[in-house]
C-alpha positions in Angstrom: 9.3 17.2 -20.3 8.0 13.9 -18.7 10.7 11.4 -18.0 10.0 7.7 -18.4 11.2 5.1 -15.9 14.4 3.3 -16.7 14.3 0.0 -18.6 11.8 -2.1 -16.7 13.6 -4.2 -14.1 12.1 -7.3 -12.5 9.1 -6.1 -10.5 9.3 -6.6 -6.8 5.8 -7.2 -5.4 5.3 -6.8 -1.7 2.1 -6.7 0.5 0.9 -3.6 2.2 -1.8 -3.1 4.8 -5.0 -1.7 3.2 -6.1 0.9 5.7 -2.9 2.8 5.5 -3.3 3.0 1.7 -6.9 4.3 2.0 -6.3 7.2 4.4 -3.6 9.9 4.6 -0.7 8.3 6.4 1.9 11.0 5.6 2.0 14.4 4.0 3.3 15.0 0.5 4.3 18.7 1.0 7.9 19.6 1.8 7.2 23.3 2.2 6.4 24.1 5.8 6.4 20.4 6.7 8.1 21.1 10.0 5.2 23.4 11.0 2.6 20.7 10.3 1.4 19.3 13.7 -2.1 17.9 12.8 -4.2 16.9 9.8 -7.8 15.9 9.8 -9.6 14.1 6.9 -13.3 13.5 6.8 -15.6 11.7 4.4 -19.0 10.0 4.2 -19.4 6.5 3.0 -22.2 3.9 2.7 -21.9 1.3 5.4 -22.8 -1.9 3.5 -23.6 -3.8 6.7 -26.3 -1.2 7.8 -27.1 0.3 4.4 -26.7 3.7 6.0 -24.3 6.7 5.5 -21.3 6.6 7.8 -19.2 9.6 8.7 -15.5 8.7 8.9 -12.8 11.0 10.3 -9.1 10.2 10.2 -6.6 12.5 12.1 -2.8 12.5 12.1 -1.3 14.0 15.2 2.5 14.8 15.4 4.5 13.6 18.4 5.9 16.0 20.9 8.6 18.4 19.5 8.1 16.9 16.0 6.0 17.3 12.9 3.8 15.1 10.8 5.4 12.4 8.6 6.4 13.6 5.1 7.5 12.0 1.8 10.7 10.4 3.1 8.7 8.8 6.0 6.4 7.2 3.4 9.5 5.7 1.7 10.7 4.4 5.0 7.3 2.9 5.7 7.5 1.2 2.3 10.9 -0.3 3.4 9.2 -1.6 6.6 6.4 -3.1 4.4 9.1 -5.0 2.5 10.7 -6.2 5.7 7.3 -7.4 7.0 6.7 -9.2 3.7 10.1 -10.9 3.6 9.9 -11.8 7.2 6.5 -13.4 6.6 3.1 -12.0 7.7 2.4 -15.0 9.9 5.7 -14.6 11.7 5.2 -10.9 12.2 1.7 -11.5 13.6 3.1 -14.1 16.0 6.0 -12.0 17.3 4.4 -8.5 16.7 7.8 -7.2 15.6 10.5 -7.0 12.9 14.2 -6.7 13.4 16.7 -5.2 10.9 19.7 -2.9 10.4 19.5 0.7 9.3 21.6 -0.4 6.4 18.7 -2.6 5.2 16.5 0.4 4.9 19.3 2.1 2.9 19.6 -0.9 0.6 15.8 -1.2 0.0 15.4 2.5 -0.8 18.6 2.6 -3.0 20.2 5.3 -0.9 23.9 6.1 -0.3 25.0 5.2 3.1 26.6 7.9 5.3 26.1 9.7 8.5 23.4 12.0 7.2 21.4 9.1 5.7 21.7 7.1 8.9 20.4 10.2 10.9 17.5 10.8 8.5 16.3 7.2 8.7 16.7 7.1 12.5 14.7 10.3 12.8 12.0 9.0 10.4 11.5 5.8 12.4 11.2 7.8 15.6 8.6 10.1 13.9 6.6 7.1 12.7 6.8 5.8 16.2 5.4 8.9 17.9 2.8 9.9 15.4 -0.7 9.2 16.6 -3.6 8.3 14.3 -7.2 8.9 15.5 -9.8 6.8 13.7 -13.5 7.7 14.1 -15.2 4.8 12.3 -12.3 4.9 9.7 -9.8 2.0 10.3 -11.5 -1.2 9.1 -11.0 -4.5 11.0 -11.7 -7.2 8.5 -11.8 -10.0 11.1 -14.8 -8.4 12.9 -16.1 -6.3 9.9 -16.3 -3.2 12.0 -14.8 0.3 11.9 -12.5 1.4 14.8 -13.4 4.3 17.0 -10.1 4.7 18.7 -6.6 6.2 18.5 -3.5 4.2 17.9 0.2 4.1 16.8 1.6 2.2 13.9 4.7 1.5 15.9 4.1 0.7 19.6 7.7 0.4 20.6 11.0 1.2 18.9 14.4 -0.1 20.1 17.7 1.1 18.8 21.1 -0.4 19.5 23.6 2.2 18.6 26.6 1.1 16.4 29.8 2.9 15.6 29.8 2.0 11.9 26.6 3.2 10.1 27.2 0.8 7.2 27.1 -2.2 9.4 24.6 -4.9 8.4 24.2 -6.1 12.0 20.6 -5.9 13.3 20.3 -2.8 15.4 16.6 -1.9 15.2 13.5 -3.6 16.5 10.1 -2.3 15.6 7.1 -3.5 17.6 3.8 -2.8 15.8 0.6 -1.6 17.4 -2.4 -4.0 17.9 -4.7 -2.7 15.2 -2.0 -3.0 12.5 -1.2 -6.6 13.7 -4.9 -7.5 13.8 -5.3 -6.2 10.2 -2.3 -8.3 9.1 -3.7 -11.3 10.9 -6.9 -11.0 8.9 -4.8 -10.6 5.7 -6.3 -7.2 5.0 -3.4 -6.6 2.6 -2.9 -5.8 -1.1 0.0 -6.1 -3.5 2.2 -3.2 -4.3 4.9 -3.0 -7.0 7.8 -1.6 -4.9 10.1 -1.3 -7.9 7.6 0.9 -9.7 6.9 3.0 -6.6 10.5 3.7 -5.9 11.3 4.7 -9.5 8.6 7.3 -9.4 10.9 9.5 -7.3 8.5 12.4 -6.6 6.0 12.5 -3.7 2.7 13.2 -5.4 3.1 10.5 -8.1 4.1 8.0 -5.4 1.0 8.9 -3.3 -1.3 8.9 -6.2 0.0 5.5 -7.3 -0.8 4.1 -3.8 -4.3 5.6 -3.8 -5.2 4.5 -7.3 -3.7 1.1 -7.0 -5.8 0.4 -3.9 -9.0 1.6 -5.7 -8.2 -0.4 -8.8 -8.7 -3.5 -6.7 -12.4 -3.4 -7.5 -12.5 -1.3 -10.7 -10.1 -0.1 -13.4 -12.2 3.1 -13.8 -11.9 5.4 -10.8 -13.9 8.6 -10.3 -12.9 11.3 -7.7 -14.3 14.6 -6.7 -11.2 16.9 -7.1 -11.7 18.4 -3.6 -11.9 14.9 -2.1 -8.8 13.7 -3.9 -6.9 16.8 -2.7 -7.9 15.9 0.9 -6.9 12.3 0.7 -3.5 12.9 -0.9 -3.3 15.4 1.1 -2.6 18.7 -0.7 -2.4 22.0 1.0 -4.9 23.6 -1.4 -8.3 22.2 -2.0 -9.4 24.6 -4.7 -10.4 22.5 -7.8 -8.4 24.7 -10.3 -5.3 24.5 -8.0 -5.8 20.7 -7.5 -5.9 20.2 -11.2 -2.7 22.2 -11.7 -0.9 20.2 -9.0 -1.9 16.7 -9.9 -1.7 16.9 -13.7 2.2 16.5 -13.8 1.8 13.5 -11.5 -0.9 12.0 -13.7 1.2 12.5 -16.8 4.1 10.6 -15.1 1.8 7.7 -14.3 0.4 7.7 -17.8 3.8 7.9 -19.5 4.9 5.0 -17.3 2.0 2.7 -18.1 0.0 2.8 -14.9 -3.0 4.8 -16.2 -4.2 4.8 -19.7 -6.2 8.1 -19.6 -7.8 10.7 -17.4 -10.6 13.2 -17.9 -11.6 16.3 -16.0 -15.3 17.1 -16.1 -18.1 18.9 -14.1 -21.2 17.0 -12.8 -23.9 18.9 -10.9 -21.5 21.8 -10.5 -18.9 19.5 -8.8 -15.4 19.3 -10.4 -14.4 15.6 -10.9 -11.8 13.5 -12.5 -12.2 10.0 -14.1 -9.0 7.9 -14.3 -8.7 4.7 -16.2 -6.1 2.2 -14.9 -4.1 0.5 -17.7 -4.9 -3.2 -17.9 -1.9 -5.6 -18.2 -1.0 -6.5 -21.8 -1.6 -10.2 -21.7 0.1 -10.9 -25.0 3.3 -9.3 -23.9 3.3 -11.0 -20.5 2.6 -14.4 -22.0 5.6 -14.1 -24.3 7.9 -13.0 -21.5 8.5 -15.8 -19.0 11.0 -13.6 -17.2 8.2 -11.1 -16.3 6.9 -13.7 -13.8 8.0 -12.8 -10.2 9.3 -16.1 -9.0 9.2 -14.8 -5.4 5.5 -14.2 -5.8 5.1 -17.8 -7.2 7.0 -19.1 -4.2 4.6 -17.1 -1.9 1.5 -18.6 -3.6 2.8 -22.2 -3.3 3.8 -21.6 0.3 0.3 -20.3 1.2 -1.4 -23.2 -0.6 0.6 -25.8 1.3 0.9 -29.5 0.3 -2.2 -29.4 -1.9 -0.6 -27.0 -4.4 -0.4 -28.0 -8.1 2.6 -27.8 -10.5 4.7 -24.7 -10.3 4.2 -24.0 -14.1 0.4 -23.6 -13.4 1.0 -20.8 -10.9 3.6 -19.2 -13.2 1.1 -19.1 -16.0 -1.5 -17.8 -13.5 0.8 -14.9 -12.6 1.2 -14.0 -16.3 -2.5 -13.9 -17.1 -4.4 -12.9 -13.9 -4.3 -9.5 -12.2 -2.1 -9.9 -9.1 -4.8 -8.0 -7.1 -7.2 -11.0 -7.7 -4.5 -13.4 -6.6 -4.0 -11.6 -3.3 -7.8 -11.3 -2.9 -8.2 -15.1 -3.3 -5.3 -15.8 -0.9 -6.7 -13.3 1.7 -10.1 -14.9 1.6 -8.6 -18.3 1.7 -6.5 -17.4 4.8 -9.6 -16.1 6.5 -11.7 -19.2 5.8 -8.9 -21.4 7.1 -8.9 -19.4 10.3 -12.6 -19.7 10.9 -13.5 -23.0 9.3 -12.2 -26.3 7.9 -10.7 -26.2 4.4 -9.9 -29.6 3.0 -8.0 -28.5 -0.2 -6.6 -25.0 -0.1 -5.3 -25.2 -3.7 -8.7 -26.3 -5.1 -10.6 -23.5 -3.2 -8.0 -21.0 -4.4 -8.5 -22.0 -8.0 -12.3 -21.9 -7.6 -12.1 -18.4 -6.2 -9.9 -17.2 -9.1 -12.3 -18.6 -11.7 -15.2 -16.9 -9.9 -13.5 -13.5 -9.9 -12.7 -13.8 -13.6 -16.3 -14.8 -14.4 -17.6 -11.8 -12.5 -15.3 -9.4 -14.4 -16.2 -10.9 -17.7 -19.9 -11.1 -16.9 -20.2 -14.8 -17.4 -21.5 -17.5 -15.1 
């Protein structure tokens, strides 16, 4: 029986870096996780700058005497995403770090504090710190529009100040991020993610699928995957199409039952097993009638980014009700980049122009 999520709480929208949504950042399997030392993912894409096929490989390598990050580590990464977002992307880019207490991670993830929880979070942060990622034309740098041929760490340095009371809210952790992650944040290569929805999914595969599909829905609400390719990017231990279908169907049903996808279809094309997934579009009628559905923190964020030229708050509240949040983030990201590399006289006017253009492109009008 598929369980639905609890009564819908106020959605908490955060920003997440796009590359780490596109490629396998952690494993979803718990079985034999401690034996997993390396995972390599490979694909071919079309490089739009050269119009040629480009081979990308992405490799996760476990640190010494450890294993690859697993489901809990992805949850901890989401907590770090929230701390980055609440600290402010500009501030994190400037200082290259975030500071927090272990208890803050506990609070974000809705865990019960205790000695075991403290130990698990500490070990997770250490694992994220020592895991190496090797990008062969995979990690995309938006600022220079090139793919990175290099290896890197998400967390470059990790400092712990031991405390006697695990439930203390005093800052006792400092995370220093690696240069590629910081450069990506600086270029605002980020997308929104509904942290509330993610955490309520509970199970690893629905969580990972939500991240993958939400990233892809940025450009299209209809997403097609080769089943073997989808298995590799999740990543699953088995890549046999029949087994992949068996494993992902319960996760798809959870996402469908809880209003993220509207439908999915398995089919065969040229002897290749594929799946088409349709992302559910927001119900504009219901969002228009529920002013409480507007995330006021998100409205604050828009106003802050637009600066002194911003319009009335009510305008941005209505915008959040009627426009897909991915489009809002896309407009803010492009605006940020144009401000870095050129003179923008009126940020709010340019933002509004971009939103209108996106909507016209989607609706097929001029």
